[in-house]
N, C-alpha and C positions, 0 to 999 in steps of 0.2 A: 337207264340210271345204273351207276356202278354197284348199287345195292343188290342187283340181280346177278352179280358176277358168277357165283357157283352154278346157279341154274342155267344161265346162258352157256357157260362152258360145257355143262352136261349136254345141253341140246346141240351145241356145235359138234361135240364128239359123236352124237348120233348121226348128224348130217354127214360127218366126215366118212362114215362107213359106206355112204352111197357114192357110186363112181363119179358123178359130176361135182362132188365136193371133196374128192380125195386129196386135192392139192391145198385144201384149207390149212393155213399156217396157224394152228391152234396154239403152239408154243409162244409165238409172238403176241397173240391176242391175250393169252394168260399172263404173260410177263408184264404187260402194261395195259390192263383192262380199261382204266380211265381214258387212255389215249384212244382205244378202240371205240369207246362210247362217244368221245368227242368227235371222232372221224365220222361216225354214223350221224351224229347231229349236224355236222357241217356239210353233209352231202346235198342239202337243199340250196346251198349258196353257190350258184354257178360260177360266180366271179373268182372264187378261191379254190376251185377244184382242179386237180391235175388234168392234163389233156385227155388221159385215157378213161376218165370217169364222167358220168352224166349226172345232171342234177336230179335228185330224187328226195322225197320226204319219206323217212324211214320210221316205221312204228313197230313196237314189240307187243305181242299179245301175251299178257301175263295173267295168272290167276293166283292171288295171294302173293307169295314170293317165287312162284314157279313160272319159268319161261316156257311158253307154249309154241310160239312161232314168230315169224317176222313178215312184214309186208312193206313194199315200197311202191310209192306213186311217183312215176317218172314224169318230169315236167319239161324235158328237152323239146325244143322246136324242130329237132332233126327227124323229119317224117320218115326217112328211109330207115333210121335206127329203130324208131318206135314200131314200124311195120315188122321189124324182125323180133323185137323183145317184148313189145306191148307197153302200155302205160302203167299197168299194175302187175306186180309180181308178188306172190306170197308163198310161204312154205311153213308147214306145220311139222314140228319135230316128230320123227317116226313113232316114238312111244305114245304120242297123243293123237295120232291119226284115227279116223273112223269114230270120232267122238263129237262131231259137229263143229269143231273149231275152224275148219276150212270155210264152212258156210258163214260162220260168225265173222271171221276176219275179213272176208270179201265184203260182207254186208256193212261192216264198220268203215271200210275204205271208200265206198261209193259216195257218201255225203262229204267226206274229206276231199275227194277229187272234185266234186261239184264246188266246194268252197274255194278250191284252187283255180276256179274258172273254167273247168272242163265241161263240155256239153255231152261228150261221149268218151268212152275209154275202150282201148283195145286190151283184151286179156288173152293170153296164150297158154296152151298146155301141150304136153307131148301126147300124141295120138293114143298111146297105150295107157295114159293116165285117166281112166274112166271116172274115178272119183272126182278129180278136178273138173273134168268136163261137166259132170252133173252139177257141181257147185256153180260153175259159171252160168250154165243154162238156167239154174234155179233163180239166179239174179237177173235174168232177162237177156243173157248173152245169145246173140244170133251168129251162127257160124258163117264166116265170110269165105273161108277156104283154108288151105294148108300149104305150108312151105317146108323145105328140108330143115330139119332140126340143126341148131348150132351146137348143141351139147350132147346129143345122143343119136344113134342110128334111128331112122324113121322120120316121121313128119311132125311138125308143130302145127296144131290147130289154132286158128285165129278167130276170136269172137269179139264182136262189138256189143257194148252195153250202152244204151242211151240213158243219159242222166236227167234230161229235161222232162 
């Protein structure tokens, strides 16, 4: 919702300080925040997405008026792509990490994925992200293996969570 503009922009500034988000175009997002929100809402509609984007349902975790994090459930049928990035991706703004929000956001995502017709989901994390690994395992994630990371040096760990 555009009502979260200031808090979302603060969170995005925090993400921008991390290497994998350094190219985030915060000025464009701030200049037309309602368009950014509309684009996030429109990502679930595969028919109207640009070719370089995949369908995903995007959720924001908020507390009061404060933006805490973002989650996406990817619904593409492109198995090769999903095996690389996973069905579910989440991120908690740096100032809100280590407060239980990662566990909460993944827990909220699993019933939503089930409602979208998924029987199991692949969730990935960088091998050095011990906190995320523990969150995924806490929700029943079973390690399938590891692949080279697309966004950083090292490996990406791949976990399956059964939803049935």
